[in-house]
C-alpha positions as CSV (number, residue, x, y, z in Angstrom):
1,M,0.0,0.0,0.0
2,H,1.2,3.5,-0.9
3,K,1.7,6.1,1.7
4,L,-0.3,9.1,0.6
5,I,1.8,11.7,2.3
6,T,5.4,11.0,3.3
7,S,7.2,13.1,5.8
8,S,9.2,14.9,3.1
9,N,6.0,15.6,1.1
10,L,4.4,16.9,4.2
11,I,7.3,19.2,4.9
12,T,7.2,20.5,1.3
13,I,3.4,21.1,1.5
14,L,3.8,23.0,4.8
15,I,6.6,25.2,3.3
16,K,4.3,26.0,0.4
17,I,1.5,26.9,2.7
18,L,3.7,29.1,4.8
19,S,5.1,30.8,1.8
20,A,1.6,31.5,0.5
21,Q,1.4,34.5,2.9
22,A,2.1,36.7,-0.1
23,I,-1.5,36.1,-1.2
24,F,-2.6,38.2,1.9
25,D,-0.1,41.0,1.4
26,R,-2.1,44.0,0.1
27,N,1.0,45.6,-1.2
28,R,1.2,42.7,-3.7
29,K,-2.4,42.9,-4.9
30,D,-1.2,43.2,-8.6
31,E,0.5,39.8,-8.2
32,L,-2.7,38.1,-6.9
33,P,-3.6,36.2,-10.1
34,A,0.0,34.7,-10.4
35,L,0.0,33.9,-6.7
36,Q,-3.4,32.2,-7.0
37,L,-2.0,30.1,-9.9
38,E,0.9,29.1,-7.7
39,W,-1.4,28.1,-4.9
40,I,-3.6,26.1,-7.1
41,D,-0.8,24.3,-8.9
42,G,1.3,23.7,-5.9
43,I,-1.3,22.9,-3.2
44,C,-4.9,22.5,-4.4
45,K,-4.5,20.5,-7.6
46,P,-2.2,17.8,-6.2
47,L,-4.3,17.5,-3.1
48,Y,-7.6,17.3,-4.9
49,K,-6.2,14.8,-7.4
50,A,-5.0,12.5,-4.6
51,L,-8.4,12.7,-2.9
52,A,-10.2,11.9,-6.2
53,K,-8.0,8.9,-6.6
54,L,-9.2,7.7,-3.2
55,N,-12.8,8.4,-3.9
56,R,-14.1,9.0,-7.4
57,K,-17.0,11.0,-6.1
58,L,-14.6,13.8,-5.4
59,Q,-13.7,14.3,-9.0
60,P,-16.0,17.4,-9.1
61,M,-13.5,19.1,-6.8
62,V,-10.8,18.5,-9.5
63,D,-13.0,19.8,-12.2
64,G,-13.8,22.8,-10.1
65,I,-10.2,23.7,-9.4
66,N,-9.4,23.3,-13.1
67,A,-12.3,25.8,-14.0
68,N,-11.1,28.2,-11.2
69,R,-7.5,27.9,-12.5
70,M,-8.7,28.9,-16.0
71,K,-10.3,32.1,-14.6
72,W,-7.1,33.0,-12.7
73,E,-5.1,32.3,-15.8
74,E,-7.3,34.8,-17.7
75,L,-6.8,37.5,-15.0
76,S,-3.0,36.8,-14.9
77,S,-2.7,37.1,-18.7
78,S,-4.7,40.4,-18.8
79,N,-2.7,41.7,-15.8
80,Q,0.6,40.9,-17.6
81,Q,-0.7,42.7,-20.8
82,M,-1.6,45.8,-18.8
83,Q,1.9,45.8,-17.2
84,K,3.5,45.6,-20.7
85,T,1.3,48.4,-22.2
86,P,3.0,51.7,-21.9
87,L,0.9,54.4,-20.2
88,T,-0.1,57.4,-22.3
89,N,-0.5,60.7,-20.7
90,P,-3.9,60.5,-18.9
91,L,-4.0,64.2,-18.2
92,P,-5.3,66.6,-20.9
93,E,-2.9,69.2,-22.2
94,E,-3.7,72.7,-21.3
């Protein structure tokens, strides 16, 4: 029988959770979509997939996180485009 979570995996997960504090940093609000993608890819998806392997009735959780990830990917892409676009002078000339 496989161990679902080894001690090294548990340490890795705990480190990722502790490093996720950036999500709550209001000074990094522009990074939120990218931070959410990291959270989903690093914590949620692996956990949900493991749970769905144990119980197929939990597959909707995997489907939901995939849909959620697509929304955050769209926000991240649009955020990156906005950062690449040079600002024009928003003030009218006198």
